[in-house]
N, C-alpha and C positions, 0 to 999 in steps of 0.2 A: 405750787402747781395746782391745776384744775383739770376737769374733764367736761366733755359735752357729748351728748348722745344724738346721733343723726340717723335719719332713715336712709340717707345716701351721702357719702363723702367722696364721690367720684372726683378724681383729679387732684385731691389734696394729698400732699406728700409730707413726710417727716422733714423737719427743718424749714418748712414754709412759714411765712410771716403770720404773726398775730397782730391785728391792727385795731386801733380805736380811732374813729374819726379820720381814717386814712393814714394815721401815724403808726409806725412799727413800735410795738410795746412788748413783743415777746416772740416765741416761736413754737411750732408744733413739735412735740417730743415723740409721740407714738400714736399709731392708728391700728385698731384691732376690731375684729368682728365679735359682737356679743349678741346674745339672745337670738342667734341664728340669722337674723335679717337686719341687724342694726350695726352702726359703726360707732365705736367709742374713740374719741379723740382726746388724748392727753396733751396739755400745753402748759407753758409757763409764761408769766408776765413779770415785768419789772417790779421791784419791791415797792415803789411809790405808786403803783397802779392798784386800784381797788375794784373788785367785782361786787355786784349787789344782787339781791334776790330777783330783781326785775331785769337783769342783764340778758340780752338776746345774743345768740351766736349763729352765724351763718357762714356757709362756704361760698365765697364770692369769687366771681370770675375776674382774673387780673389782666390778661392780655390775649392777643390772638394766637399766641403759641400754645395756650391752653393751661397756663399756670393759674393756680388758685391761692387764696389766702383765707385765714380764719378771721372774720370780722366780728367785733364785739360792740354792742350798742345798748343803750338803755331803753327799756320798754316804757310805754306810757302808764301801764298798770302793773301791779304786783308788789312784792315785798321790796322795800327800799333799804333793808338792813344789809350790812356788809357781809359778803360770803366769806367764810373762813377758808383757809388753804385746804386743799384736798376735796372741796365740794364739787358736785357734778351739776351741770346745767341740764335739766331734763329735756326729753324729746319735744315736749309741747312748747319749749322756748327756743327751739333751733329751727333754722331753715336749711333744707338739704341742698346738695349740689345740683346744678342745672346743666344738662348736656347742651351746650350752646351749638354744637355741630348740627343738630337737627334744625335749629332756628336758622343758622347760616345757610344750610342747604335749601331752605325755603326761599332765600334771597338769591340763590345761584342763577336762576334765569335772568335776574336783573343785572347781576355783576357782568355778564357777557355783553351787555349793551352799554355799560358805563366806562368812562375813562378810568385809568388807574387811580387818579386823585379822587374822583367821585366815589369809587368803590371803597377806597381807604377811609374816606369820611363817613360813609354809611356804616362800615364795619366798626369804626370807633364809636359811632353813635349807639350801635347795638350793645357793645361792651359796656360803655358808660351807663347805658340804661339798666343793664343787668347789675351794675354796681350801685344802683339807686340814685343816680344823678337825675334830679327832676328836670333840669334844664336840657339835659341830653335826651330825655324821654320826649320832651316837646319838640326838640330838633329832629329826632328820629321820625316822629309822626309827620312833621312838615315835609321831610325828605321823601317819605313813603307816599305822601299825598301828591308831591310833585311828580314822582315817578309814575304814579297811577295816571295822572293827567297826560304825561308824556306818552304812555302806552295807549291811552284813549285816543290821543291825536294820531298815533301811528295806525291804530285800528281804523280810524276814519280814512287815512291815506290808503290803507290796504283795501278798504271798501271802494274807494274811488278807482283804484287800479282794476279791481274785479269788475266794476261797472264799465270801465273803458274796454276791457277785454270782451265783455259781453256785447258791447256795441260793435267792436271789430268782427266778432263772430257773426253777428246779425248781418253786417254788410257783406261778408263773404258768402253767407247763405243766400242773400239777395242776388249776388253775382254768380250764382251757380252755373248759369249757361256759359259765361265767359271762362270760368274755370274749366268747364268741360272742354271748351274749344282749345284752350291752351294745352291741356293734357293730351287731347287728340292730336294736335299739331306736333307736339313733342314726340309722341309715339310714331308719327309718320316719318319724322326726321331720323329717328333711331332705326326704323324699319328700312329706310332708304340706304343708310350706311351699311346695314346688315346685308342688303341685297347686293351691294357693290363690294363686298368684302374681298372676293378674289382679285378684283382690279386694284384695290388699295394695297393688298399684300404684294402683288406683282410690282406695283410702283415703288413700294418700299424696297423690294429686292433689287430692282433696277438701279435705284439710287445708291444702294449699298455697293453694287458692283462697279458703278461709275467712280465712286469714291475710292475704291480699292485700286482702280486703274490709275487715277490721278496720283495716288500715294506711290504707286510703283514707278511712274514717270519721274516724280520728284526724287525718289531714292536713286534713280539712275543718273539724273542730271547733277545732283548735289556733289558727287566726287569730282566731276569735271570743273564745276564752278569753283570748288574749293582749291583745286590744283591751279587754276588760272590766277586766282587772287593771291595765293600764298607762295607761289613759286618765286625763286630768286633769278634775277635781281629784283623781281617784284612787278606786279601789274601796274601799280600806281606810278612807279619810276618811269616805265615806258610811256605812260600817259603824259607825264611832265616833260619828258624829252621831246615829245611830238606836239607840244602846245602850240608853236608857231604854225605848223601845218594845219592843225585842227582849227585854229583861229582863221586862217586863210580860207579854209573850206567853208566854215560857217558864214564868213562874210560874203563869199561869192555864190553860195548855194541858192539864194533867192533869184539872182540873175540867171543862173543856169535853168532853174525851174520855169521862169518866165519865158526863156527862149524855147524850151521844150513845149510849153503851152502854145506858143505862136505857131511852131511847126505843126503841132497836132491840129490846131484850128485851121491852118491853111491846107493841110493835107486832107 
């Protein structure tokens, strides 16, 4: 087992992975506070894995959920001798945890303008960059540059909108006389309606009274009509029985009317 001293081990938990070159080689055993403001992380690695005097330890961001792992790598300088079990990696050879929430909060205004896929790609780029992936760092810079250009373009569009609104405002200002006339005419119409308020109210009252009378007449006639149609042996049956007479009357009615017309004309 080994230990490492960190100024900040935020997010690292017991049983989290210990990795070398991204490969799991051990686990975190214990985390405790030492020297009042430092974190001591005890961890174990597989028997076939060796640590050296120039080994570097860092708390590395693993995913968007917030998990971390302890990453071990070889430094370019320092003692290359094998570290015996129970050794401690000193503070100057460790990199503390980084609170990625602050960084992601800085991108929050951008996330609201991106599609879910774009936001996911950007987040992955941030995480991979924090993990030391140089290609992801380049990609993140490119994406940020593209977003900057996008916002610059929108800023230009916004400027055009403001310019157009300014033009409209200027035109309205130039047509001040027309606006005044429109407002004045509108006030006259409203004032005319107000002056005729009693007449309008009386008209509405008369209309309501007329509708009540029609409703009353309908109520009075409806029972008689219903009785005529529904009585036995039935209104329709009487009409069927009288069909020949009705047909005769309909056929001769025009002749009768013509005769009456002649009599009226002669008279």
